C-alpha positions in Angstrom: 20.4 -4.5 -12.8 18.0 -2.2 -10.9 19.4 -1.0 -7.6 16.9 -1.4 -4.8 18.9 0.2 -2.1 19.9 3.8 -2.4 23.6 4.5 -2.6 25.7 7.5 -3.3 26.3 6.5 -6.9 22.9 5.0 -7.8 22.1 5.2 -11.6 18.3 5.3 -10.9 18.4 7.9 -8.2 20.0 11.1 -9.4 18.6 13.4 -6.8 18.1 13.1 -3.1 14.4 13.4 -3.7 14.5 10.1 -5.5 15.2 8.3 -2.2 12.9 7.9 0.8 13.7 7.2 4.5 12.4 4.1 6.1 12.6 3.7 9.9 12.0 0.1 11.1 12.4 -0.9 14.8 14.3 2.4 15.4 16.8 1.7 12.6 16.9 4.0 9.6 17.7 3.3 5.9 17.1 4.8 2.5 15.5 3.2 -0.6 14.5 4.3 -4.0 11.0 5.9 -4.2 8.4 3.2 -4.8 10.5 0.4 -3.4 8.8 -2.2 -1.2 8.8 -1.6 2.5 10.4 -5.1 2.9 13.5 -3.9 1.1 13.3 -0.7 3.2 13.5 -2.8 6.3 16.5 -4.7 5.0 18.3 -1.5 4.0 17.8 -0.3 7.6 19.4 -3.5 8.9 16.2 -5.1 10.1 15.7 -8.6 8.7 12.0 -9.1 8.4 11.1 -12.7 7.4 10.0 -13.4 3.8 9.5 -17.1 3.7 7.0 -16.7 0.8 9.4 -14.5 -1.3 7.1 -11.6 -1.2 3.8 -13.3 -2.3 1.7 -12.3 0.7 1.5 -15.8 2.0 3.6 -16.1 5.2 2.9 -12.8 7.0 6.5 -12.9 8.3 7.0 -9.3 7.2 4.0 -7.9 9.1 4.6 -4.4 10.5 2.7 -1.7 12.4 2.8 1.7 10.8 3.6 4.3 13.5 3.7 7.3 11.1 3.8 8.0 7.4 0.8 5.8 6.4 0.0 8.5 3.8 3.3 7.8 2.1 2.5 4.1 1.5 0.7 2.4 -1.3 -2.9 1.5 -0.7 -3.8 -1.9 0.7 -4.9 -4.3 -1.9 -7.4 -7.2 -1.4 -4.6 -9.8 -1.4 -2.8 -8.1 1.4 -5.9 -7.6 3.5 -7.0 -11.2 3.1 -3.5 -12.5 3.9 -3.4 -10.5 7.2 -6.9 -11.8 8.1 -6.0 -15.4 7.2 -3.1 -15.4 9.7 -5.5 -14.2 12.4 -4.1 -10.7 12.8 -6.3 -7.6 13.4 -6.4 -4.6 11.1 -4.6 -2.5 13.8 -2.3 -3.2 16.7 -3.1 -2.5 20.4 -2.0 1.1 19.9 -4.2 1.7 16.9 -1.4 1.5 14.3 -2.4 0.0 11.0 -0.8 -3.4 10.2 0.7 -4.0 6.8 2.7 -6.7 5.0 6.0 -5.0 4.1 6.3 -7.2 1.0 3.1 -5.8 -0.5 3.6 -2.1 0.5 5.4 0.4 -1.6 7.1 3.5 0.0 6.7 7.0 -1.5 7.9 9.1 1.5 9.2 8.8 5.0 7.6 6.1 7.1 8.2 4.8 10.6 7.1 1.2 11.4 7.9 -1.6 13.9 7.8 -5.4 13.5 4.6 -7.0 14.6 4.2 -8.7 16.8 7.1 -6.7 18.4 10.4 -8.7 18.4 13.3 -8.5 20.7 16.4 -7.7 18.7 15.6 -8.2 15.0 18.7 -6.4 13.7 21.1 -8.3 11.4 
């Protein structure tokens, strides 16, 4: 079985460079390079909603990218349309790009926060 969360004995991640840091709502976690931002949030202990099981339908995993946007996969048409369909802008009030965590792959350190901002979303 493929391990999505990086651990000390991961078969798929043999070097520290095979993992990337994800910071969500101030909580940090590590995931394998190329893993979805949604799994990154979960590894950081932040339970973003995924009622649609990662199919870009519910927008429960919407996040604002504070830094590291260059370390994320490019936004596809499906993601862009889903964000618009739920009435969200392309950027938050601080100018941070909004993304669906389920549709976004992580290739380097990224810092994001839940959008709209939540109280305590830690599990």
